[in-house]
TIKEPA-400991 format. One record per residue: x, y, z of N, C-alpha, C in turn; residue in one letter. Coordinates in steps of 0.02 Angstrom, whole numbers, plus 50000, padded with zeros to 5 digits. Layout:
// TIKEPA-400991
XYZXYZXYZa;...
***
This chain:
// TIKEPA-400991
536815415853174537025419053224537035417353285m;536695409553265536565404453347537395401053321k;537665400653268538205398253289538845402253319i;538875406153295539115411253345539235412853402g;538465415453435538325412953496538715408653541r;538485402053508538815395853534539545394953533k;539985398753487540745398053479540845399653535s;540545408453560540675412853615540605406453649i;539935406153684539895401353753540455395853758i;540675390853711541075386553704541725389053715y;541885396753697542735397253698542785399053775t;542185404553805542315406753859542245402653903a;541875396753910542085390553955542855387853945r;543015385253874543885384753892544215388553899l;543975396253903544785398253914544405401554000v;543685400854027543655401054094543925394654139s;544105389254132544395382754145545235386454166l;545555389054102546195391354127546305398854185v;545815402054163545715409954186545475410754251l;545345405754306545115406154375545255409354421t;545045412654469545465417054502545965409954542s;545935403554525546375399654579546925399754530f;546815401854464547465402454434547745408554413y;547645411354435547565417454410548395421454431l;548795419254496549645420154514550085415054459p;549715410354439550105405954397550145409454325l;549485412154321549685413954243550055422354232v;549895424554297550325431254299551305429554313c;551385425754329552015423654331552155421654253v;551905418854221552045414854163551955421254094l;551395424854122551475431554072552165437154076v;552145436254152552755442554158553485439554148l;553665432754144554275430054142554295428654063t;553675430554023553765430753964554015437753932a;553785441453986553725450853948554615450553961l;554905446154037555525449954045555885443554011f;555855440853957556205435053924556995439853894t;556905446553892557605448253850558015455253933m;557625452153991557825458054032558345452554076s;558705454554141559185452454186558865445454220y;558085446954214557685441054254558065433954220l;558205434554148558255428454083558765426654123s;559185429954139559925424654178559745420454243l;559255420654262558995415554314559065408954292l;559445405354314559415398154308558875394054318p;558575391454266558005386854262557695380554308l;558245379754361558065374754406557695380554457p;557955385354454557765390254517557185392854493y;556705393554420556345396754375555805390654427k;555945385454403555235379354411555195377254447l;555635378954541555615379054589554815384154607m;555305391854590554755395654607554065394654581v;553885395054510553205390654477552985385854520l;553415380954536553175373454574552925374154663a;553275381954687553125383754751552135387054728v;552215391654693551515394154683551055388154661v;551195387254610550705380654593550555376654649v;550705375354673550615371254752550315374554795f;550555379754822549995384154862549385387254831f;549325390254764548695391754752548215388954723t;548605382754694548125380854637547935372254677i;548675369754678548515362254693548195361454778a;548375364754815548205362354870547635367754910l;547315371954890546675374854884546265367754854p;546405367954795545695362454770545925356554783m;546455351954815546205348654844545755348754901f;545805352754966545265354255022544665357354994f;544725359454954543835360054939543765350754881v;543965348954840543705342454832543565338154867i;543935339854929544125333854980543495335155039t;543525344255040542645345755096542145343255050h;542025345654981541335343754923541295336954948l;541925332354941541595322554950541495323355023a;541445326555075541235325255126540645326155145m;540475331155137539905339155136539315336155088r;539545335755029539115335254976539025330354929l;538295327654916538265320954857538435323954798e;538095329354761538025332954712538335339854716q;538755342854677538805348454670538905354154595w;538285356854594538115356254517538455365154505t;538385369954438538605375854439537975377354464a;537355378254472536935380254502536995381054572r;537145375054612537535375554669538055378454706e;538365377554658539045382754687538935389654685l;538225391054627538225401254650537845401054716g;537735396254757537625398654827537925401154856q;537935406354916538245412254950538905404755003k;538395402555019538795398255079539585392455031h;539065388854986539605387054935540215390554889l;540085397354890540515401654849541135402354915r;540865404654966541465404255020541955400155051m;541605392455033542205388855053542885389354992v;542855388554925543545388054900543995394254914p;543695400454932543825406554943544205402354997y;543925401255030544365400455110545055397855102a;544805390055076545435387855071545795390955016f;545735393154978546265397954920546515404854952s;546165408055009546455413755030547295408955104l;547105404255126547495399755161548185395955119a;547925395155056548525394155024548835399955004g;548435406654990549115410854967549395412655024y;549195414155095549565416555142550175413455164g;550105402155143550665401655159551215401355095a;550825403555020551355405354989551765409955006c;551455416155013551655421955025552405421255070v;552215416655122552675414655172553255411855167w;553165408455120553745402255096554085407455041v;553965410955003554215414354963554725418154967l;554305421355051554765428255063555325421655107h;555125416455134555905413655173556115411655107s;555975412255067556565412254990556855415954968m;556715420954991557215427754963556975429154894n;556465426754854556425427354776556145434954778v;556075433454712556285443954681555585446554712f;555545453054717555025457254743554415456254700h;554585456254644553975453654590553655450954586f;554075442954591553475437054617553095438154673i;553365440254743553085437354795552475444654768l;552525450354757552095455354763551505453854721s;551555448454674551065445754621550565443254679i;550795437754715550545432854738550065439254775v;550395443354815550065444954883549435451654847i;549595453554755548895455454747548415451954741a;548685446054724548065441554692547765439054768t;548005439354807547715439254860547425444054887m;547255450554884547085456954874546435457154839v;546525453954778545705453354745545455447754768v;545765442054798545095438554825544755438854854q;545265443354929544915446654994544435449554970v;544435453554900544075458554886543515454554860a;543505448954811542965446854780542625445054839c;542925438554905542565435854965541985441554977t;542435445055013541995452255038541305453155013i;541315455754930540935455754887540285450454888i;540645445854880540075441354862539735437754927n;539885440454985539145439155030538825442655027i;538645449254982538205451754960537925452954896w;538535450154842538215451154783538505446954730w;538315442254680538945438954641539185442154616n;539715444054622540265445854573540575440954533i;540755444354472541035437054433541895436554451s;542135430054487542655430954499543185428554413t;542745426654376543345427154309543665432854296h;542925437354280543185444054254543695448854306t;543715445854363543955448454426544795446454417a;544945439454387545505436254368545665439954310a;545525441754248545605444154205545845450554201i;545405452754261545435461454269546135462554292g;546235456254351546825458354367547485455854348g;547725450754290548015453254242548315459754202i;547635459854191547645468854173548015473454198a;547855474054282548115478454302548675476054340g;549015470654321549675468754360550205471254300a;549875472854210550275473554169550385481854180l;549915484554172549835488754205550445491254251v;550215490854319550865489954371551425491054330a;551745484954308552335483854309552535490354232f;552215488554216552235493654129552505498454177a;552225501154213552425508154246553105505554295e;553165503254334553635500354359554435497954303i;554325495054256554785493854212554995497054179l;554435500254144554635504454097554495500654022g;553975497254018553805493553946553245495953892f;553115494053855552345497453831552025491953841n;551375489353882551015487153881550445485153830p;550465489553791549955489653740549635482653706v;550045481153679549595473253641549655468153697w;549675467153750549655462953804549155464153815w;548765471853826548295473353855547665471753803l;547895473653738547355470753712547135464053709c;547805459353702547575454553706547275450753764a;547375452753810546965453553894546245457053886t;546055461853855545405464453867545085459853793l;545355456653752544925452653698544685445053749l;545195444453795545005438253822544295439253876v;544435443853925543995446453964543325448253926a;543265453053854542585450953809542525445353807g;542735439553787542605431753775542265431153823i;542655432553893542205426953967541945431553993l;541595439553999541165441354004540675440253956g;540505439453911539905439853844539715430453857s;540155424853866540055419953876539805419553970g;539735423254013539565423054082538845424554070s;538945430654016538095432954003537585428053971m;537855427253924537435422553885537115417553904m;537495413853964537445408553997537005409454064v;536725417154055536595420154122536915419154218r;537495418154205537875415354273537875421154276q;537915427754271538085434354296537845438854225h;537585446554258537565449354236537775455154216t;537745459454177538225463654134538715469454204l;538245471854252538535474754295539105468354345p;538765463554333539405458154393539935458654353q;539955458554273540425456754240540785461154250v;540515469054244540905474354228541215475854306v;540895475254372541295476154442541865471954429a;541705464154431542335460154433542845461554397g;542935465354334543475466754299543885473354325f;543445476254351543755484454378543895482754454g;543455478054497543965476554550544445472554545i;544735467354498545275464654473545915470154457g;545535472354436546095476554382546315482954453f;545835485554481546175488954551546595486554599f;546285482754615546595478554685547425475854660c;547195472554580547895470054563548485475354540a;548165480354527548745485854500548935489854554g;548415490054600548695494254657549045491354733a;549045483754721549255479254746550005479654737g;550135479654683550835476354645551065484254679i;550855488454651551395495454648551185498154737l;550905496154779550965497454843551485491154871i;551365485554858551855481254895552265480554863f;
***
């Protein structure tokens, strides 16, 4: 039993490094690109695809993390997981992240990229705004919000493009279970916070893509 519990925690920590809210746009773009390999989007030249991915990575991951790390280096001597749970510290990554998303939307719009790519970043920004507002009063799980956002994006694009998302959703729900279980085992979040995070991510991302 102890081995199973430790395995879930270690797996959840490993997955959480990839599926943070910072990486949500990149993960969504990569997943949807894999889904569309047999569609007309596969005809796009590789340099164009790499350029779009580079823009997403720079504005939604690299730039926000650079400013967060720089801010923490200037303001804090230490930053532990417990300190990150404090409300005033949680707002710092959100503020830089939202600024990066806004810049990313503007750049992608200027590049006239396909609407589905732009809608991913906008939907992710909606998830970030919702998590930021809720975290002012309640420590919602942003990791399950991120995986919930991927699930919501899959359902939304399945409706728009007419593909069967069942197996992709099964894999997504499996990852969500690992993340949620690990988070509760280390007492970082409660069950309501984990479930609420997934629900917020699913609804905001799905609605954001369908609306925008």
